[in-house]
Every structure is written in structure tokens, then in C-alpha cells.
N, C-alpha and C positions, 0 to 999 in steps of 0.2 A: 547593247554593246557596252560592257563594263570598261571603264577607263582607268588608267594608272599614270602617275607622273613618270616621265622617262628617267628620272633619277634612280628608279629601280634597276637600271642597267649600268649604274656606275661601276667601273672596273672591268666591264665586259670586254671592251676593246683591248685593254692592256693584257688581260688574261688570254684572249684569243691570239694576240700577236706573239705572246710568249710561247704559245703552243704551235706557232707557225701557220695559223689560219687567217681567213679573210672575214673580218667582222661584218663589213658592209654586204658582202655576198650572202652571208647567212641571214642578215636582216632583210635583204631583198627577197630571198626565198621564202621567208616567213610572212611577208607582207607588212613589214615594219619600216617606216621612213628612216633612211640612213641618218638623217639629222638627229634622230632621237639618241643616237650613240654618243653624242657630244653635248647634249643639253640636259638640264635637270627638270625644267618646268613644262615641257611639252606634255600634253595629255594624249596618250596613245592607247590603242586597243590592247587591253590586258592579255587577251588570248594570243595576239601577235607577238607580244613581248615574251610570253611563255614559250611560244613556238620557236622564237629565235634562239632561246637557250637550248631547246631540244634539238634543233637542226645543228647547231654548233657542236653539241655534245656528241651527236652521231657522226658528223663529218670528221671530227678530231679524235674519235675513239677515246673520249674523255668522260667516262660515266660519272665522275664526281665534279663536273664543271661548276654546278651551282655552288658547291662548298668553296671552290677556288675563287669564284667571284665574290662570295660573301667576305672573304678575308680582306678584300680591297675596299670594302665599304665601311662607313662609320655612321654615327648618329646623324651627321649632317645630311645624309641621304633623305631624311624625312622632312627636310626644309623647315618651315616655321614650327612644325610639331616638335622638332628636336629641342628647341629652346624651352618649350613648355615642359618637356620631359626632364631636361638637365636641371631645371630650377624648381623641381617638385620637392616638397618637404621630406617625403619618404619614398622608398621603392614602390610601395603600394599605390601611392598617389601617382607616381610616374606611369605605372601600368594602367591605372584608371584613366588617365589622360590619353594614353595611347589607344585604349579601347574606345574612348568617346570620340576621338578625332581621327582615327586611322583612315576613315573613308575620304578625308581631305587629300590624302596621299594616294590611296588605292580605293576606288569607288566601291568595289564589291567585297573587299577583304574585311575580316573582323578578328578581334582578339578578345577572348573572354576568359575570366578566371572561374574555374569550376572545382567542385569537390573531387578528390582523388578517385579515379575510376576503380581503383583496387581497394579503396577503403583504408589505406595505410594512415594511421594517426600522424598528425603533424605534417601532412603533405597536401599540397594543392596542385592543380593542373592548369597550365596556361594553354588554352586551346586556340589554334590558328585555323581560320577558314578562309577559303578564297571565293566563297559564294555558294549558297545552298544549291544543291543539284549539279554542281560542276565537279568533275573528277579532278583530283589533285595532280597537277603536272609534276613529274619527278624533279626536274632541274629547278623549276620555279619554286617549288615547295622547299627543296634543299636550300636554295638561296635565302628565302624568307626566314626559315627556321634558323639557319646559320647566322644570319644578320641579327635576329632576335637574341640568340644566345650570346653573341659577342657584345651586343648593346648592353645586356645585363651586366656582363663582366666590366664593361667600361664604366658603368654607374656605381657598382658596389664592389668590384673585384671578384676573384674566384668564389663560386658558390657551390653548395652541395646539390648539384643536379642529380636527381634520383634515376631518371630514365628519359629517353627520347622515344616517342610513339609515332610511328609512320604507318600510313594506310596502304603502302605498296611494298613490294620487294625491290630494293635498290639494285641497280645494275652494277654498281661498284661494290667491292668487298665490304662487308660490315665493319671490318677493322678500320677502314678509312673513316667511317662515321664515328666509331668509338674513339678513335684518336682525336678527331676534330672536337667532339663534345665532351670527351673525358668521362663518359657515363655509358651504361648499357643502352643498347638500341633495340627496340622491339618493333618487328615489322608486321605488316598486314593487320594492323589494329583499326578500330572503327574511326579514329580521329587523329589529326596531327596535334601532338601535345609535347610540352616540356613539363615534367613533373618535378616539383621543387619544394623545399621546406616552407611551411606556412609562415614561420617566423621571419622569413626574408622580407615579407611585406612591410614589416615595422622598421626595417633598416633605414636610418636617417641618411639623407643626402646632404652632406655638409656644405656643398657649394651652392645650395639653393638661395636665390635672391628674391625676396617677396615682391619687390617692385617689378623686376623683370618677369617674374612668374605671372603677375597680374597683366602686364602688357601682352605677353605671349598668349594667354588665355583669351583676353579680349579680342585680339587679332583673329584667333582661330574661330571664336564664336561668330564674329562678323563674317569671316570667310565662309563658314559653314552655312550661315543664313542665306548667303548669296548663291550657293552652289545649286545649279539647276541642271536638268537633263538636256541632251540633244544639242540644239543650236547654241545655247549659252556656253556650253563647254567647247564647241567648235570655235566660237568667237574668242573665248578665253585663250585657247591654244594658239590661234593665229596671232593674237596680240602679243603673247609671250615670245613668239618667234621673231616678230618684227619690231618690238619695242626698242626705241632708241636708234633704229637703223632705217626706218621708213615713217612717214607721217601717220600718226595714230588717228586716222580718220575713218569714218564708217564707209566711205566710198572705196578706199583701198582694201579694207578687210572684206567688204562685200564682193569685190572683184576676185579676191583669193578664194572665196567660197562659191564663186560662180552664181551670185545672187544680185538682184537689183537692190540698191541701198534701202529703198522703201519696203521691199519684201523682207529684208533682214530686220529692219526696225520693227515691222509688224510681228514677225515671229518672236522676236525678243520680248515684245510687250505681252504676247500670249503666254510667255513663261514668267511674267511678272517682273521683268527687268528692262533695262535700256542699254544701248551701246555705251553711253557715258558711265553707267554704273559698273559694267563689266570692265571697262578701261580703268576706272578708279580702283577696282579690286586688283587688277593685274599690277598697276603701279604701286599699290600699297604693299603687295607681297614682295615685289622687287625691291622696294625701298627698305623694307624690313630686312631682307637678305643682305643687301649692300651695307646697311648701317650696322648690323650685328655680326656680320661674318667677314667683312673686308675693311681695309683702311683706305678705300678709294676716296679721293678728295670730294667734298660735298658738291662743288660745282660740277664735277664730272658725274656724280650720282644723278644730279638733276638732268644732265644731258642724256644719260642712259635711260631715264624714265620718260624722255620725250618732253620734259618741262623746259620752259623758256629760260629760266634763270634760277639761281640758288634761293632767292626769296620765295619763289613759288614752291620749292621743296619744303621750306620752313613752314609755310602756311598749310601745306598738305599734311605734314607730319603732326602739326598741332591739331588738325581736324581728325586725323586717323588715330593717333596714339596719345593725344593730350600732352605732347612733349616736343621739344625741338630736336632736330637731327643730332645735334651735338650731345644733348642729354641722353638720347636713346643709345648712341654709340658709347658714351661713357658708362652707362648702366650695364651694357653688354660686355664691357672689357675689351672692346675692339680698338681702343685708342692706342 
């Protein structure tokens, strides 16, 4: 069961409301927890998320729903990966980092840079896959590709997109896609791709901060090393949902998962981790988000992480990031 962060549905509720629909009803019909509509860091079934988009598009008679939701998303949808992207030296580095760490956001998804399938000089293809052997869902693919296109524009401005390659025949008129992407759209192709100038990869990103880039990459590398299948991800998701609102104790999480605490700890050990390690990972991710993306007072951040006091937050940040919470916030420009 491939998992994806619920941030992938950012903007869905607002888009559905604008169209007069019921987002929670569509989520329920697709087997997606309604809580995922208003959270970023829940790990949910990738297929259920894709089905939610398809159910909504059908019920609302809105065949371009994925593109509409993409308009409401920004780089922040990618969580900690967004910071590593924004502070890359060049556009090529940003794409390489996205390719390397995209699985932290979406377990089965991948982004690869390939030679142009048509052999056009000076052109490269950015290929998006949702997992080998899985058919590309129309709305989910539209959303991911629309998000990717808009993210590139956010980083470097308008670019000379050569064409959009889709493996299916869209239900919406092709003009809707051409207007969205500002480029020709080719359908029923072998892969999902954006074809673009090769020179784009050398485009410098002037806002890059080497120190912040280093922090973001170190965080992602550590998070990736801790990522595990099955029970680890279930505990991770349960802690994300309850952090700061309920005791971060193994007994409480085991009860949520309908397991005895000793059974839960034994299963975690079988995957090479512990409850304490997963909790530490969840707290680190949340701290990074609060410190780099909000101006929430540090004492309140400590409480949101389930820490007893601000000094505990400072000790944790020194261990996680090698810097104080104030220094991390200052480096991110969130002060």
C-alpha cells in the first residue's frame, strides 16, 4: 500500500466548496479519512487519495478538477523538501533534490530527467511516475503535473515549455490543458512528461542560502534514513495526528492502532527502529515546519511538539539541526 502525505490534497476542500460539492462525502466514498482534508502530514493511502479526486470530478461533472486544485497549491505542499528546493544553487540542483527525496512526500512517486523522446536538440524531458505497473489516474496525474509546472514557474519564472505528454485521453477539452500549461499537449503517449529546454537546468536560483540548504538536506537525509514500511509509517501517522493534543506515549498510540504496547514495540524493533525514534522524527519534522514556516512563539512551539518547556526545544534543535531555534528561524527568514 503506497502512502502519500495528505498535503497532496491541499486546496481540494476549497475547490470542491466553490463548485458546490461535499468534500468529506467524496473522501468517505473513496475510503480516505476526512481528517486528511485539513492536515498536511497524515500518511494516507495513495490510491484512496487519487480515488477521492476521481469521485469528486465525476460527481461535480468537473473533468479538469486536478488542474483546478493545482492552482491552489504552492511549494509548501512538499513540506521540508520545499526548503531544500528553494535554496538550491540552480534549477538543475532543485530538480535533482526533488528526484532524490520525492519519496519522503509520496512513497511510490518518482521524478527523473531523461533525454528528449523525440530527439530534439537542446531539449530534455522531466518524467513523472506514480509507481511502476500502476495506471496513471487522470485527476491525480493532472494535479501532480500542474503542481510541478507551477513550481518551476515559482522558482525561475515563465519558461519555454515545449510540450506536455500525457498517457491518457483527458475528459476535459484539450484547450483547458493548453491554456493551463501554455504549451502543446500530446495525449496517449508512453509516459507523463514535461519537455523543456536543457539550458533551464543551469538557471541560477538567486535566493539560495547555503546554510539553510545544508540544514534542509541534512534533515531530509536523516528523515529518509528513518523511513520504513508498514508499522513504522502507521505509528508516524498516528503521532502526527495527536502530537501536542494527547500524551506522546506508546500506550496511547498502541491503543489507536489496536495493539498491545509490547507488540507495537516488538514490531518496530523488527523494522530496525523504536517508538522513541519515530517520535523524535515526528517532532523534528514538526519543529522544522514551525520554525521555518511560521512565527509561532517558541514556548508555544515546544507545547505543540509535546515538550515540557522551551529549554527542551532548544536542546532538541541543537541535537537535530546543530543550531538553536532562534538561529534556525532567523536563517529561514521567518522572523
